[in-house]
C-alpha positions, 0 to 999 in steps of 0.5 A, spaced: 056 776 235 057 782 240 052 783 246 047 788 245 048 795 249 042 798 246 038 799 239 035 805 236 030 804 230 027 810 226 023 810 220 025 816 215 021 819 209 026 819 203 027 826 202 034 829 202 033 834 208 033 827 212 040 825 211 042 831 215 038 828 221 041 821 220 048 824 220 047 828 227 044 821 230 050 817 228 054 822 231 051 822 237 051 814 238 058 814 236 060 819 241 056 815 246 060 809 244 067 812 245 069 812 237 074 817 236 073 823 231 075 820 225 071 814 226 065 819 227 066 822 221 067 815 217 060 813 220 057 820 218 059 819 211 057 812 211 050 813 213 049 819 208 052 815 203 047 809 205 041 814 205 043 816 198 043 809 195 036 808 198 034 815 194 038 813 188 034 806 188 028 809 189 026 806 196 019 808 198 018 811 204 019 810 209 026 808 210 028 804 216 034 805 220 037 801 226 043 802 230 045 796 234 050 799 239 054 792 241 060 792 246 066 793 241 062 795 234 056 799 232 052 795 227 047 799 222 042 797 218 037 800 213 031 797 210 026 799 205 022 797 199 024 799 192 019 800 186 023 795 182 029 790 183 036 792 181 040 787 177 046 784 180 051 788 176 047 795 178 048 792 185 055 791 185 058 797 180 055 803 184 060 808 186 056 808 193 059 801 195 066 803 194 065 809 199 062 805 204 067 800 203 072 805 205 069 808 211 066 802 215 069 795 217 064 791 214 058 792 209 053 789 205 048 791 200 043 786 198 036 786 194 031 781 194 026 782 189 024 789 191 027 789 198 033 793 199 038 792 205 044 796 207 048 793 213 054 796 215 059 795 221 064 799 224 069 797 230 071 801 236 
C-alpha cells in the first residue's frame, strides 16, 4: 500500500444535487495530485456513477466518501447502509459497474448484508 499524503472524508445526503459537489471535490483533489485532464474527467465520471449506484441501491443518508491521496494513486471509498441487501447477481450485473471499470484502474463493489461499499483506485 502506498504512503498516505492526506485523507479527506465527507458525509453527504443521498440527493441527486450532491453528485455535482462530489465531482467538484474529486476534480480539486485530482488536480492537486497532478493527474492529467483525461484522468480528472475519468474520476469525475467515477464518483458520480458511484453516487448514482448508491442512490439506486437505496442507501440511507448519509453516504460517506473518503478520498485517500497516496503517493502514486488516489483511493476513493464510498460506504453506507441500504434498506435491503442485494442479490449477488444484482451486484454483478449493474450497468454502473461497467462504467466504473472503464474509468478507474481498480474497482470493487461489496455488500455485506445491508452495508454497501464501493472502492475505486486511479493511478497517476
